[in-house]
MIMIGU-651598 format. One record per residue (C-alpha): x, y, z; chain. Coordinates in steps of 0.02 Angstrom, whole numbers. Layout:
# MIMIGU-651598
{x=X; y=Y; z=Z; chain=A} .
...
# end
This chain:
# MIMIGU-651598
{x=3222; y=-559; z=1498; chain=A} .
{x=3109; y=-702; z=1472; chain=A} .
{x=2928; y=-691; z=1523; chain=A} .
{x=2905; y=-858; z=1529; chain=A} .
{x=2766; y=-853; z=1390; chain=A} .
{x=2770; y=-917; z=1217; chain=A} .
{x=2800; y=-795; z=1070; chain=A} .
{x=2760; y=-921; z=970; chain=A} .
{x=2630; y=-851; z=822; chain=A} .
{x=2439; y=-911; z=850; chain=A} .
{x=2402; y=-1052; z=718; chain=A} .
{x=2277; y=-985; z=583; chain=A} .
{x=2118; y=-1043; z=601; chain=A} .
{x=2067; y=-1173; z=464; chain=A} .
{x=1899; y=-1138; z=387; chain=A} .
{x=1784; y=-1290; z=470; chain=A} .
{x=1700; y=-1381; z=351; chain=A} .
{x=1493; y=-1390; z=293; chain=A} .
{x=1468; y=-1533; z=419; chain=A} .
{x=1561; y=-1434; z=576; chain=A} .
{x=1493; y=-1385; z=748; chain=A} .
{x=1451; y=-1205; z=688; chain=A} .
{x=1366; y=-1254; z=536; chain=A} .
{x=1261; y=-1366; z=633; chain=A} .
{x=1227; y=-1231; z=753; chain=A} .
{x=1176; y=-1107; z=624; chain=A} .
{x=1063; y=-1253; z=556; chain=A} .
{x=986; y=-1282; z=739; chain=A} .
{x=944; y=-1094; z=760; chain=A} .
{x=833; y=-1104; z=608; chain=A} .
{x=733; y=-1244; z=693; chain=A} .
{x=660; y=-1139; z=818; chain=A} .
{x=472; y=-1144; z=885; chain=A} .
{x=453; y=-992; z=785; chain=A} .
{x=504; y=-1039; z=635; chain=A} .
{x=429; y=-1226; z=635; chain=A} .
{x=262; y=-1151; z=674; chain=A} .
{x=277; y=-1054; z=524; chain=A} .
{x=328; y=-1161; z=408; chain=A} .
{x=163; y=-1250; z=365; chain=A} .
{x=78; y=-1065; z=325; chain=A} .
{x=214; y=-1022; z=259; chain=A} .
{x=233; y=-1192; z=145; chain=A} .
{x=48; y=-1174; z=77; chain=A} .
{x=58; y=-979; z=52; chain=A} .
{x=209; y=-1021; z=-66; chain=A} .
{x=127; y=-1160; z=-156; chain=A} .
{x=-24; y=-1062; z=-187; chain=A} .
{x=70; y=-931; z=-252; chain=A} .
{x=230; y=-970; z=-360; chain=A} .
{x=125; y=-1077; z=-481; chain=A} .
{x=18; y=-918; z=-542; chain=A} .
{x=172; y=-813; z=-538; chain=A} .
{x=244; y=-931; z=-640; chain=A} .
{x=82; y=-939; z=-766; chain=A} .
{x=79; y=-768; z=-780; chain=A} .
{x=278; y=-741; z=-834; chain=A} .
{x=226; y=-879; z=-956; chain=A} .
{x=48; y=-806; z=-1012; chain=A} .
{x=147; y=-623; z=-1032; chain=A} .
{x=249; y=-694; z=-1169; chain=A} .
{x=98; y=-766; z=-1259; chain=A} .
{x=-30; y=-728; z=-1370; chain=A} .
{x=-216; y=-798; z=-1322; chain=A} .
{x=-371; y=-828; z=-1448; chain=A} .
{x=-536; y=-753; z=-1413; chain=A} .
{x=-570; y=-941; z=-1334; chain=A} .
{x=-422; y=-942; z=-1232; chain=A} .
{x=-359; y=-1118; z=-1317; chain=A} .
{x=-198; y=-1142; z=-1393; chain=A} .
{x=-100; y=-987; z=-1378; chain=A} .
{x=32; y=-949; z=-1479; chain=A} .
{x=215; y=-885; z=-1435; chain=A} .
{x=237; y=-704; z=-1460; chain=A} .
{x=392; y=-677; z=-1365; chain=A} .
{x=410; y=-497; z=-1316; chain=A} .
{x=290; y=-434; z=-1404; chain=A} .
{x=178; y=-389; z=-1250; chain=A} .
{x=297; y=-303; z=-1156; chain=A} .
{x=349; y=-186; z=-1308; chain=A} .
{x=176; y=-164; z=-1328; chain=A} .
{x=153; y=-112; z=-1130; chain=A} .
{x=296; y=17; z=-1152; chain=A} .
{x=230; y=100; z=-1320; chain=A} .
{x=58; y=105; z=-1266; chain=A} .
{x=1; y=289; z=-1213; chain=A} .
{x=-179; y=215; z=-1136; chain=A} .
{x=-49; y=144; z=-1012; chain=A} .
{x=44; y=279; z=-984; chain=A} .
{x=-102; y=399; z=-969; chain=A} .
{x=-164; y=251; z=-822; chain=A} .
{x=14; y=260; z=-742; chain=A} .
{x=-20; y=460; z=-739; chain=A} .
{x=-185; y=437; z=-652; chain=A} .
{x=-144; y=306; z=-537; chain=A} .
{x=15; y=419; z=-491; chain=A} .
{x=-109; y=560; z=-470; chain=A} .
{x=-235; y=461; z=-365; chain=A} .
{x=-99; y=385; z=-274; chain=A} .
{x=3; y=551; z=-203; chain=A} .
{x=-160; y=656; z=-165; chain=A} .
{x=-259; y=521; z=-85; chain=A} .
{x=-116; y=461; z=18; chain=A} .
{x=-49; y=634; z=47; chain=A} .
{x=-234; y=674; z=109; chain=A} .
{x=-260; y=513; z=212; chain=A} .
{x=-91; y=534; z=321; chain=A} .
{x=-125; y=721; z=363; chain=A} .
{x=-286; y=683; z=415; chain=A} .
{x=-261; y=527; z=505; chain=A} .
{x=-113; y=582; z=577; chain=A} .
{x=-204; y=721; z=648; chain=A} .
{x=-335; y=634; z=703; chain=A} .
{x=-208; y=505; z=785; chain=A} .
{x=-137; y=636; z=877; chain=A} .
{x=-313; y=722; z=934; chain=A} .
{x=-356; y=563; z=1011; chain=A} .
{x=-195; y=519; z=1084; chain=A} .
{x=-221; y=675; z=1197; chain=A} .
{x=-388; y=644; z=1224; chain=A} .
{x=-410; y=613; z=1399; chain=A} .
{x=-606; y=544; z=1408; chain=A} .
{x=-702; y=434; z=1301; chain=A} .
{x=-580; y=365; z=1160; chain=A} .
{x=-635; y=213; z=1125; chain=A} .
{x=-811; y=305; z=1086; chain=A} .
{x=-731; y=421; z=947; chain=A} .
{x=-608; y=297; z=891; chain=A} .
{x=-772; y=165; z=859; chain=A} .
{x=-873; y=304; z=765; chain=A} .
{x=-712; y=362; z=666; chain=A} .
{x=-670; y=178; z=607; chain=A} .
{x=-858; y=152; z=545; chain=A} .
{x=-784; y=171; z=355; chain=A} .
{x=-676; y=44; z=367; chain=A} .
{x=-823; y=-88; z=379; chain=A} .
{x=-889; y=-26; z=236; chain=A} .
{x=-854; y=-123; z=82; chain=A} .
{x=-778; y=-28; z=-47; chain=A} .
{x=-907; y=-80; z=-162; chain=A} .
{x=-1043; y=25; z=-53; chain=A} .
{x=-939; y=157; z=-1; chain=A} .
{x=-957; y=184; z=-223; chain=A} .
{x=-1125; y=174; z=-197; chain=A} .
{x=-1141; y=300; z=-62; chain=A} .
{x=-1026; y=424; z=-149; chain=A} .
{x=-1121; y=398; z=-315; chain=A} .
{x=-1287; y=418; z=-225; chain=A} .
{x=-1225; y=572; z=-117; chain=A} .
{x=-1142; y=666; z=-272; chain=A} .
{x=-1268; y=614; z=-421; chain=A} .
{x=-1328; y=768; z=-520; chain=A} .
{x=-1487; y=741; z=-494; chain=A} .
{x=-1534; y=687; z=-322; chain=A} .
{x=-1377; y=693; z=-242; chain=A} .
{x=-1375; y=776; z=-76; chain=A} .
{x=-1193; y=840; z=-84; chain=A} .
{x=-1222; y=879; z=-264; chain=A} .
{x=-1403; y=971; z=-211; chain=A} .
{x=-1278; y=1078; z=-85; chain=A} .
{x=-1140; y=1114; z=-217; chain=A} .
{x=-1297; y=1193; z=-323; chain=A} .
{x=-1335; y=1302; z=-183; chain=A} .
{x=-1174; y=1390; z=-180; chain=A} .
{x=-1186; y=1385; z=-375; chain=A} .
{x=-1082; y=1249; z=-429; chain=A} .
{x=-1188; y=1173; z=-566; chain=A} .
{x=-1109; y=1008; z=-639; chain=A} .
{x=-1122; y=826; z=-647; chain=A} .
{x=-976; y=800; z=-538; chain=A} .
{x=-933; y=613; z=-618; chain=A} .
{x=-980; y=678; z=-775; chain=A} .
{x=-855; y=810; z=-786; chain=A} .
{x=-666; y=783; z=-827; chain=A} .
{x=-605; y=918; z=-706; chain=A} .
{x=-707; y=842; z=-546; chain=A} .
{x=-721; y=665; z=-601; chain=A} .
{x=-551; y=604; z=-513; chain=A} .
{x=-551; y=724; z=-362; chain=A} .
{x=-722; y=649; z=-338; chain=A} .
{x=-656; y=468; z=-323; chain=A} .
{x=-511; y=542; z=-237; chain=A} .
{x=-618; y=604; z=-72; chain=A} .
{x=-725; y=446; z=-77; chain=A} .
{x=-573; y=345; z=-58; chain=A} .
{x=-505; y=481; z=87; chain=A} .
{x=-658; y=434; z=175; chain=A} .
{x=-668; y=257; z=180; chain=A} .
{x=-474; y=234; z=211; chain=A} .
{x=-414; y=385; z=318; chain=A} .
{x=-465; y=288; z=481; chain=A} .
{x=-335; y=151; z=436; chain=A} .
{x=-185; y=261; z=443; chain=A} .
{x=-266; y=344; z=616; chain=A} .
{x=-286; y=162; z=679; chain=A} .
{x=-105; y=97; z=631; chain=A} .
{x=-32; y=273; z=692; chain=A} .
{x=-136; y=282; z=864; chain=A} .
{x=-78; y=101; z=885; chain=A} .
{x=118; y=164; z=866; chain=A} .
{x=63; y=314; z=986; chain=A} .
{x=-11; y=205; z=1137; chain=A} .
{x=180; y=109; z=1125; chain=A} .
{x=280; y=247; z=1131; chain=A} .
{x=410; y=250; z=1277; chain=A} .
{x=359; y=359; z=1425; chain=A} .
{x=537; y=399; z=1481; chain=A} .
{x=566; y=537; z=1316; chain=A} .
{x=412; y=600; z=1352; chain=A} .
{x=436; y=624; z=1537; chain=A} .
{x=603; y=704; z=1513; chain=A} .
{x=560; y=842; z=1389; chain=A} .
{x=404; y=881; z=1509; chain=A} .
{x=544; y=906; z=1658; chain=A} .
{x=636; y=1017; z=1537; chain=A} .
{x=487; y=1130; z=1522; chain=A} .
{x=445; y=1078; z=1323; chain=A} .
{x=299; y=1140; z=1269; chain=A} .
{x=159; y=1024; z=1172; chain=A} .
{x=224; y=1082; z=989; chain=A} .
{x=388; y=1047; z=1042; chain=A} .
{x=378; y=886; z=1108; chain=A} .
{x=276; y=824; z=958; chain=A} .
{x=399; y=901; z=842; chain=A} .
{x=567; y=832; z=933; chain=A} .
{x=493; y=679; z=1018; chain=A} .
{x=320; y=621; z=967; chain=A} .
{x=351; y=612; z=774; chain=A} .
{x=528; y=548; z=763; chain=A} .
{x=471; y=409; z=888; chain=A} .
{x=309; y=360; z=771; chain=A} .
{x=393; y=410; z=606; chain=A} .
{x=425; y=222; z=565; chain=A} .
{x=233; y=182; z=611; chain=A} .
{x=187; y=328; z=487; chain=A} .
{x=289; y=239; z=342; chain=A} .
{x=215; y=59; z=373; chain=A} .
{x=50; y=134; z=350; chain=A} .
{x=98; y=225; z=187; chain=A} .
{x=188; y=92; z=132; chain=A} .
{x=0; y=-21; z=167; chain=A} .
{x=-113; y=116; z=81; chain=A} .
{x=4; y=139; z=-62; chain=A} .
{x=-12; y=-54; z=-100; chain=A} .
{x=-200; y=-42; z=-98; chain=A} .
{x=-248; y=85; z=-197; chain=A} .
{x=-147; y=16; z=-356; chain=A} .
{x=-242; y=-135; z=-314; chain=A} .
{x=-416; y=-83; z=-264; chain=A} .
{x=-546; y=-19; z=-412; chain=A} .
{x=-698; y=-58; z=-357; chain=A} .
{x=-746; y=127; z=-293; chain=A} .
{x=-689; y=171; z=-456; chain=A} .
{x=-797; y=50; z=-553; chain=A} .
{x=-957; y=83; z=-466; chain=A} .
{x=-943; y=257; z=-480; chain=A} .
{x=-852; y=315; z=-650; chain=A} .
{x=-807; y=140; z=-732; chain=A} .
{x=-652; y=256; z=-777; chain=A} .
{x=-729; y=388; z=-877; chain=A} .
{x=-756; y=521; z=-932; chain=A} .
{x=-616; y=509; z=-1056; chain=A} .
{x=-523; y=399; z=-956; chain=A} .
{x=-505; y=544; z=-821; chain=A} .
{x=-510; y=399; z=-681; chain=A} .
{x=-448; y=240; z=-762; chain=A} .
{x=-303; y=193; z=-648; chain=A} .
{x=-169; y=50; z=-703; chain=A} .
{x=-279; y=-83; z=-592; chain=A} .
{x=-448; y=-42; z=-703; chain=A} .
{x=-348; y=-49; z=-853; chain=A} .
{x=-275; y=-219; z=-828; chain=A} .
{x=-454; y=-281; z=-788; chain=A} .
{x=-519; y=-192; z=-942; chain=A} .
{x=-401; y=-278; z=-1063; chain=A} .
{x=-403; y=-450; z=-965; chain=A} .
{x=-603; y=-466; z=-943; chain=A} .
{x=-669; y=-352; z=-1080; chain=A} .
{x=-559; y=-358; z=-1216; chain=A} .
{x=-506; y=-541; z=-1180; chain=A} .
{x=-311; y=-492; z=-1231; chain=A} .
{x=-244; y=-605; z=-1084; chain=A} .
{x=-76; y=-616; z=-1146; chain=A} .
{x=-58; y=-398; z=-1139; chain=A} .
{x=-149; y=-407; z=-958; chain=A} .
{x=-28; y=-536; z=-891; chain=A} .
{x=110; y=-405; z=-961; chain=A} .
{x=23; y=-266; z=-860; chain=A} .
{x=-16; y=-358; z=-701; chain=A} .
{x=181; y=-411; z=-696; chain=A} .
{x=237; y=-220; z=-728; chain=A} .
{x=110; y=-182; z=-582; chain=A} .
{x=200; y=-318; z=-448; chain=A} .
{x=362; y=-236; z=-516; chain=A} .
{x=311; y=-57; z=-487; chain=A} .
{x=242; y=-130; z=-302; chain=A} .
{x=413; y=-231; z=-263; chain=A} .
{x=522; y=-50; z=-290; chain=A} .
{x=380; y=45; z=-187; chain=A} .
{x=387; y=-77; z=-52; chain=A} .
{x=589; y=-71; z=-55; chain=A} .
{x=587; y=126; z=-61; chain=A} .
{x=468; y=114; z=87; chain=A} .
{x=592; y=2; z=192; chain=A} .
{x=751; y=98; z=155; chain=A} .
{x=656; y=269; z=223; chain=A} .
{x=612; y=170; z=365; chain=A} .
{x=758; y=93; z=406; chain=A} .
{x=849; y=261; z=352; chain=A} .
{x=922; y=393; z=441; chain=A} .
# end
């Protein structure tokens, strides 16, 4: 029986040219108010970062004289030296220990304090203000405080350690210098982790918590199955920010130990500073700087995959 409807196959859609309404609509979506407002800042940021980045690549392929004039082409000599230099490998090892131990302590303490502040019914603003005070201290000042407190001659903490039988020069001992600078970093930057995580906790949806309370869940059950899973991405963001800062900031270590003793606290950022401004080896320093950039990009990509992964 005929249904009165055409049984002809639908015509295949032809690809639209680049000037089609669909392409024009995509272009219009780019011209949103947000993108137009961000365009000047993005343009300025790109203009002041692209040239230094390209010059850094150029410098890594050159051999600069002490006067930093008339550089000669070195090819991949600086890069080959970079992968064969045992001092660079030692600095990356120290950086890895410094980052893993320091970041681990900061996350554990920072998340714990954030949970305590989140559960505090009164006086939260006062506690948050007091806890955030180390953030407002410059890293150089934090290094000076650590130096004066742990100095073996007149430091308060060193005197307390001597009372319990630990009589050693903390910054002059290979076994204690790195833990000391890690603790200074933890003291200064743990409040930043707390601030980021606390902001995420305060923005959590109330429905899952209310449902857990109705089901009779205890605090630890709510913490394990509701609070921590919902705030996991915020914690990863905090770890990403701090991991990038750990490789860049050298102020505290420079003030306290200057990388010593025996390079036990010389992280890769301090090694870069030494090569560039002490030995004036600009080409080699540029290669070290680019390697740090590559590691930072890979680290950021890993954190992003963790944040958006299962």
